[in-house]
FITORDO-514757 format. One record per residue (C-alpha): residue in three letters; x negated, y, z negated. Coordinates in steps of 0.05 Angstrom, whole numbers, plus 5000, padded with zeros to 4 digits. Layout:
N
ALAXYZ
...
***
This chain:
753
MET094666805077
ARG093467045138
LYS097466505173
ARG103766805139
LYS101667535152
ARG101367315217
SER108166995214
LEU111067635188
LEU108468025234
LYS111267555293
ILE118367615261
ILE118068335247
LEU115568355328
ALA121367885344
SER125868255308
THR124768835335
PHE124768655411
ILE131268345394
ALA133768995357
ILE130869335420
SER133668925476
LEU140568885435
VAL140969655436
ILE139569725513
ILE143669155526
GLY149169605479
LEU146670145521
VAL147769875597
LEU154369655576
PHE156170225546
PHE154370595603
ALA157170035648
LEU164470105610
VAL164370865625
ASN162970835695
TYR167570245705
GLY173770805674
ILE174770585608
PHE174471275576
GLY177971615641
THR177071605719
ILE170871935743
PRO170372255803
ASP167371955865
LYS163872215923
ASP169572415966
ALA172672825906
LEU166273095893
SER165573355966
GLU171773745958
ILE170274125903
ARG172174855903
ASN171975355850
GLU178075695835
GLU176876425854
ALA179677085836
SER183177545889
LEU180778175898
VAL183378875909
TYR180579455945
SER181180185958
SER180680426022
ASP173980656008
ARG172579915996
ILE171479955920
ILE173979445880
ILE179479685843
GLY182879085807
LYS182978335804
TYR188677745800
PHE185677145767
ALA186376515735
GLN179276485713
ASN175677205729
ARG171376995783
THR168477105854
ASN164676725897
ILE158276895926
LYS154076585991
TRP147476355986
ASN144276886032
ASP146777465982
ILE143577095920
PRO136977495908
ASP130577035900
HIS129077295837
LEU135377075808
LYS134576405838
ASN127676425808
ALA130076585741
LEU135476105741
ILE129875525751
ALA124075685707
THR129075825646
GLU134375305653
ASP131274685698
LYS123774835719
ARG123574075751
PHE130274175794
PHE128074075860
SER124673445840
HIS129872995796
LYS136372675822
GLY140773025777
TYR137972755708
ASP130472945675
THR127372345639
GLN122372765611
SER127473235579
TYR130272635544
LEU123672445519
ARG122273095497
VAL129873235455
ILE128072565427
PHE121372615397
ARG120873445397
THR127573645376
LEU130673005337
LEU124672665307
LEU119673245291
GLY125473785286
ASP123474375328
LYS129574665358
SER125975065402
GLY124474545451
GLY130174625489
GLY135874185513
GLY135773495562
SER141273655605
THR138973895673
LEU142174425722
THR145373945750
GLN149073575683
GLN150174345669
LEU153974455731
VAL158173845719
LYS160174065648
ASN162974755683
LEU166774405731
TYR170073845693
GLY169074005620
ARG168673515564
ASP174073075531
GLU174672935461
TYR174072095441
GLY173072245363
TRP165272025342
LEU163671705408
SER165672375443
LEU157372635454
PRO155771955480
VAL161171845530
ASN160472455555
LYS153572525565
ILE153971905602
LYS159972105648
GLU154872815663
ILE148972335677
ILE153771925729
LEU156972535760
ALA150372875769
THR147272295808
ARG153172305853
ILE153973045860
GLU146373005878
GLU147872505938
VAL153572975963
TYR149673645964
THR143373965979
LYS139974345924
GLU140975015952
GLU148774785945
LEU147974655882
ILE144975285855
LEU150475605901
LEU155675235852
TYR152575275793
LEU151176045791
ASN159676125829
SER162375705758
VAL158375845707
PRO160876315650
PHE158676865624
GLY163077105569
GLU168077525566
ASP171777115602
VAL167977245664
TYR165376635713
GLY160776685761
VAL154077025770
GLU157377635822
SER163377755774
ALA157477765716
SER154178265760
GLN159578785780
ARG161978715698
PHE154478825668
PHE151979255721
ASN157779515765
LYS155179255831
SER154178635876
ALA149478055858
VAL145878195924
HIS143378815903
LEU140778615831
LYS133678785800
THR129078235778
GLU129978545704
GLU137578475717
SER137877795740
ALA133377675679
VAL139577985635
LEU144077505666
ILE140976855668
GLY139176935591
LEU146877105575
LEU147376355588
LYS143876125535
ALA149376415486
ASN154876875522
THR156377195459
TYR149477295415
PHE145477575481
ASN151077925508
PRO147878615530
GLN154279035520
LEU155278765452
HIS148478595418
PRO143478995472
GLU137178925417
ASN138678165433
SER139878085508
LEU132978625511
SER129378055476
ARG132077395516
ARG131577845586
ASN124177855561
THR123477115547
VAL126776965615
LEU121677505654
LYS115977055609
LEU118976345629
MET118276655699
GLU110376815690
LYS109876125677
SER113075895734
ASN109176325775
TYR115376685799
LEU111377345773
THR104877575763
ALA101877765698
GLU102378415713
GLU109478445747
ALA112478075679
ASP109078575631
SER111579095670
LEU118278955675
GLN118278825601
LYS117079405583
THR123579705629
PRO129479955577
LEU135879575583
LYS139879925634
LEU147079795634
ASP153480045682
TYR158979685649
GLU165479625680
ASN171079215650
LEU178079245694
SER182378935646
LEU180079485595
ASN179180055640
ALA183279985698
PRO181380585742
ALA187780525784
GLY191680055737
TYR198880255754
PHE197480265829
VAL194379515820
TYR200679205782
GLN204179485844
VAL200179215895
LYS200678555861
LYS207878575866
GLN208478695941
THR202478235956
ARG206577645928
GLU213177895971
ILE208177816024
LEU204577146005
ASP212676805998
GLU214077116068
ILE208276806099
GLU209676126063
ILE216676086095
ARG213876276158
THR208875846165
GLY209175356112
LYS202275556089
LYS201375686009
TYR196876195973
ASN194876165900
LEU195276875885
GLU190876765825
LYS185276225849
ASP185176265926
GLY179776815927
LEU184177325976
LYS181678025989
ILE187378565996
TYR185279226027
THR189479756004
THR190380516021
LEU188880875954
ASN182781255961
PHE178981225905
GLN174481835904
ILE182682275905
GLN184981735852
GLU178581995803
TYR179582685813
ALA186482545795
ASP185082145735
GLU179782645714
ALA185383335730
VAL190682885690
LYS184682795636
ASN182983535627
HIS189383845631
LEU193883465579
SER187983445523
GLN188784165519
MET196484245534
GLN196983725475
LYS194684165427
LYS198884695447
LEU204284195443
ASP202384005378
SER202484605346
GLU209284875371
ILE212384165347
GLU208984255277
ALA211485015271
ARG218784675283
SER218584145234
ILE219383595284
LYS215783045256
SER219383105186
GLN226383095225
TRP223282445261
ILE220682115194
LYS228182165174
THR231081815231
GLN224981295223
ARG227681165146
GLN233781065165
LYS233180595218
SER227580205198
LYS229079675141
SER221679695127
PHE220680365116
GLU215580415063
LYS211479855089
ASP210780215153
LYS208280785101
GLU201880265087
LYS195280535125
THR190680045163
ASP185080095215
ARG189480105290
LYS185980215358
LEU190180825386
PHE189081205462
THR186681865456
TRP183682315510
GLU177382205483
GLY177881445490
MET180380855453
GLN179281055375
VAL180180615306
LYS183880975263
ASN185680845189
ILE193081055194
SER200280705174
LEU204280425236
LEU209381055214
ASP204181525246
SER201581085305
LEU207981055332
TRP209081805320
HIS202181855352
TYR204581625415
TYR212181925407
LYS209782595415
MET204882465466
LEU204982815536
HIS205182425592
ALA203582495672
SER204182155731
VAL201782315799
LEU202682085866
ILE199582325932
THR201582046003
ASN200182116079
PRO207782406107
LYS205282216172
THR204681396157
GLY207581326089
GLU200681076055
VAL199281175980
ILE193181615972
THR193581705899
TRP198281255839
ILE197681465763
GLY204281145733
GLY201181455665
ASN195381595613
GLN193080875608
PHE196580275636
LYS193679795587
THR196980085527
MET202480465558
PRO204680005622
PHE210880375631
ASP210680645699
MET212281435704
VAL211981415782
LEU218581095776
SER221481385713
HIS227681715732
ARG228082425694
GLN232583115707
ILE228883345776
ALA230784125761
SER229584565817
ALA225084045859
PHE230683885882
LYS233084545914
PRO229284535977
ILE234083895990
LEU240384325988
TYR237284856026
ALA234684386081
THR242584106083
ALA244884806096
ILE240585046146
GLU241584366177
ASN248784576179
GLY248085166211
ILE246685706156
SER240786066172
PRO235086286125
CYS236886996132
THR243786946110
TYR245787306040
LEU248187005973
GLU251487215914
ASN247187345857
GLU251887505805
GLU253887045738
ARG261086805732
ILE263186245689
TYR267385635732
SER273685475697
GLU274384945741
TYR267984595723
GLU269284595638
GLY266985445641
TRP260385225669
LYS256785895667
PRO249785845704
GLU243586355698
ASN237286565735
ALA231486265701
ASP229487125676
HIS237287185655
SER237887725716
SER242887805764
THR244888365816
PRO251788485823
ASP251089005870
SER247288615916
THR245387975949
VAL239887525967
ALA236287286025
MET236986556032
TRP229086486039
TYR228586915988
ALA231486545934
LEU228385915946
ALA221586245943
HIS223386435887
SER228085905854
MET233986385835
ASN239085975811
LEU245286465820
PRO244486455890
THR243085705902
VAL250385585865
ASP252985975919
LEU249285655976
PHE251985005944
PHE259685155957
LYS257385426024
THR254584796047
GLY259984346017
ALA258583735965
GLU259383176025
ASN253583496064
LEU249183486005
MET251282765988
ASN250182526057
SER243082776054
CYS241382485989
ASN243181786021
ARG239181896079
LEU233282046024
LYS235681475996
PHE236081775920
PRO239981465862
THR247181345886
ILE251382015868
TYR258581885860
GLU261382575844
ALA257683225869
THR258483835827
PRO255884635837
SER250384365774
MET247683885821
ALA244784395865
LEU240284625807
GLY237383905794
THR241483565743
SER240482895778
ASP235082465755
ILE230482275811
SER223781895806
LEU216782185828
TYR216381625873
GLU223581835917
ILE221982585913
VAL215282535939
LYS217882095999
ALA222882576015
TYR217983166023
GLY214082796062
SER219682856114
PHE218583646108
ALA211383536127
ASN212083126184
ASN217283416221
GLY223483126181
GLN220882356194
MET220982026125
ASN216081416120
ASP216980856071
LEU211380896021
VAL206680316033
MET200780095992
ILE196879486028
ASN193979566099
LYS191778736110
ILE189678156065
LEU183977666082
ASP183776906058
SER176876736017
GLY173676526088
GLY175077226116
ASN181377096159
ILE186277546162
ILE192577296146
TYR196677926133
THR196178626179
ARG200779146162
GLU205079396229
PRO208280076229
LYS215180116211
GLN220380646240
ALA221481356207
VAL228281446181
THR230782096207
ALA232082576149
PHE232783226181
SER231183626249
ILE224783866266
GLU227184626262
THR230184506190
SER223584116168
GLN219284786195
LEU223085316165
VAL223684976095
THR215984876097
ALA215685626115
VAL219685886060
LEU215785416018
GLN209585726044
GLN212386386012
ALA213786025945
VAL206285895941
ASN204486615972
GLN209387045929
GLY214086615894
THR214886075836
GLY207685775855
THR202986325862
ARG199086145808
ILE196385605849
ARG192686185890
SER191386735838
GLN189286345775
TYR185985715816
GLY183686085877
ILE186185495929
GLN185585685992
ALA188985106037
ASP194785226075
LEU199584986035
ALA207584906022
ALA210384785946
LYS215384795896
THR215984805819
GLY221084475778
THR222884605709
ALA228284205663
ASN232584405614
ASP228584565553
TYR222184425579
SER223383745582
ASN220783565651
ALA215583955687
TRP214983865759
PHE210584055819
ILE210083835890
ALA205584105946
TYR204083876014
THR199584016081
PRO201183656140
GLU196583086125
LEU198683046046
VAL204483105997
PHE202483205925
GLY206782975871
THR206083145791
TRP210582995727
VAL209283125668
GLY213083045598
ALA213782635539
SER216681955534
THR223082205513
PRO226482865528
ASP227083065453
ILE220083235446
HIS218783875496
PHE214784585491
TYR219685155466
SER216385655511
GLY213085735581
ASN207985275564
GLY212484715581
SER214385025657
GLY212684745723
SER207785265735
ALA204385155666
LEU204884435656
ALA205084075725
LEU201584515772
PRO194384595743
ILE194083815757
VAL194683845828
ALA190384475836
ALA185184135802
ILE185083545851
LEU186284035909
LYS179384415880
LYS175883805883
ILE178583575955
GLU177284355979
ASN169684305960
ASN168983625995
ASN167883726070
THR170483026097
LEU176783076047
ASN177383856068
ARG177383646144
ASN182283046139
TYR186683296098
LEU187484016084
THR189784256161
PRO194484786183
PHE201384696191
GLY200085066267
PHE207285326265
SER209285776322
GLU210986466303
ASP218586576310
ILE219585996254
TYR216886566207
SER222187126232
PHE226387006174
LEU221187416135
LEU223388106169
CYS230687986131
ASP230588446065
ALA229588026010
TYR235788375973
LYS241388646009
GLN246989145984
LYS254389075982
GLY259489515994
VAL259290276017
GLY253090425981
GLY249889876019
PHE252690166084
PHE249690846075
ASN242890506048
ARG243190196116
LEU244490806157
LEU239391166126
ASN234390556134
GLN234590556057
ASP234189876046
ALA229089625993
LYS223789276027
LYS221788755979
GLU215588135983
LYS215988226058
GLU208687916073
ILE208187466138
ILE204386836115
LYS197786816134
PRO194186126143
PRO187686156108
LYS181186136153
LYS185586286221
GLU184386946235
LYS186186846299
GLU192886636290
GLU194187106237
LYS193687706289
GLY198887376328
VAL203587356280
ARG202688106263
SER201888296343
PHE208887886355
PHE212888286305
LYS208788976321
LYS211888826393
ILE218788606382
PHE219789126324
LYS214889606337
ARG212389676265
ASN207789266217
THR209588796182
***
């Protein structure tokens, strides 16, 4: 009996040995087949030595704020010296505590998985992959081989992990890992993750913040601190405890950090682009620059993968001022517009049109949850497709463009309410320019020898040769018995004298000016053109006003200062371009002096009286027919401010003075200027006085109105001319200059002005 048992035991042992041997042989053979490349080529050491992570290209403002990214994968690589020790420690303690002792794979971890996880069913034991194997998976992914997928991919990872350990040092492997690991939300690498969740570079992370990011690696969505803060907090504390167990933290430090609340500064440029319209334009210009570099040098750069750094002209602080100004103003004006639209039953008329146009009108009335842009942020509302279309149809939009007239640098660019949901750029949109065009005509007149003291007709008349056209002043006034000084007509944006000036100046001369300013081609100049019936973009008109601010010299607008490659080498530097002479120095200064009067006593006075702006400023409002477009263009010697406000279609507009340039567009510029005035550095840099000589303002001695005929003769003889609006411009905070102007006119004319 005993012999039989011994024989049976021997047979079992022999069978077991054979089975184990066969399994081992099979595994070895299987391993050899994978290594040989039966299941696909495995990169060799030479290929591994050339590993280079794709890297997003970054867009910086002039004050070194990241305002945009271009990427195939949202990754920004970080250098070893910029990784905090506590971030490295958190990674090792959590993901691979024997990282510095193994050679790519960890036998102890595999045994733990086999016995603890597989045999005992304890899923808390952790995985068997080392940090190096995780890196390999991040770099090369996993292929599909049916039921053999798991063993094939695991063996590939072991082979690659062993090879990569022979090519790179442990420190280099950690760096590769932290630059490649996914953190969810289409974010790769710890630098991008740090920017996303804490709005700062990884070098500035705190210990507890590092623990949050490392905790994310276990499950990107479940432990996302923005989506699931409670899960993230629990996982963060687990990481801190593991750091304590590995002696990276004392018990007191770990306990203290675990009690700190979860604090995020979430910043997603894809959802909330602070300068989305500008960044899009920069992308187009960068591609053109890279194409030129390739043609010139043969060197090809990939904008989405090569980690370029693009330094732009945009001032992020002023951009934020503009964003805030637009939001605050339009959120209030939209309510007023809604009231005016509702009072006139505009929506019911629009619905009738939609019913005629849409084949699925009844279905479009069905309600469902829809995400809409509002001035309170993106909101989910249960509304129909029809109502969502109406929501955007009646919405006011604003565009803001601020430039440096001396260089053409774009300081601020807002193309609409939100780039993600409404990407059409209103800075480039052509809309009826209205009275904002008038300074171009007046500059052309001065350029052709017509003095600001020239008197213009202010009488209504019908132009039969132009299909019975009958222009009017905005206030419907006219003065058949008197004429108006040219400077006064512009400062007060009078239409009738402007039409008279058009005929005195000549259509051909005006068209020549428009061509020099690179306005859209005008094939036939009619007198209505003088009142701004042409469609011109904010981009074009701001650039043109830049010539007034810059002594007649007009610069092309530029956005990019320089571009660096991923190694920090400069591959592009903007070279200054020759400005175009649009007007003479004298003309530009005279126009500016008149537009200063528009601010001090004309159509732009609200910027001083209501908003208290003190800066030395020249400006012009513009209000299109039916209040469909509102404009305000203002400038100092260092900045040109332009803003347009209106709906996406001229069909939606105000029916009252709320839609005028001074009510709808001016307040946005005023709010920006107020912030700049209150910032000592920006005030000093940008709000400088014009500093013209005293004789530039001598036109102010010309009476605003001059009577015609015999009555006018006797009035002049008796010195009883109406003295209207004859203030001399007084640059703010320049008492000496003010006294100088007064003194000048006292000496010449022996009277106070």
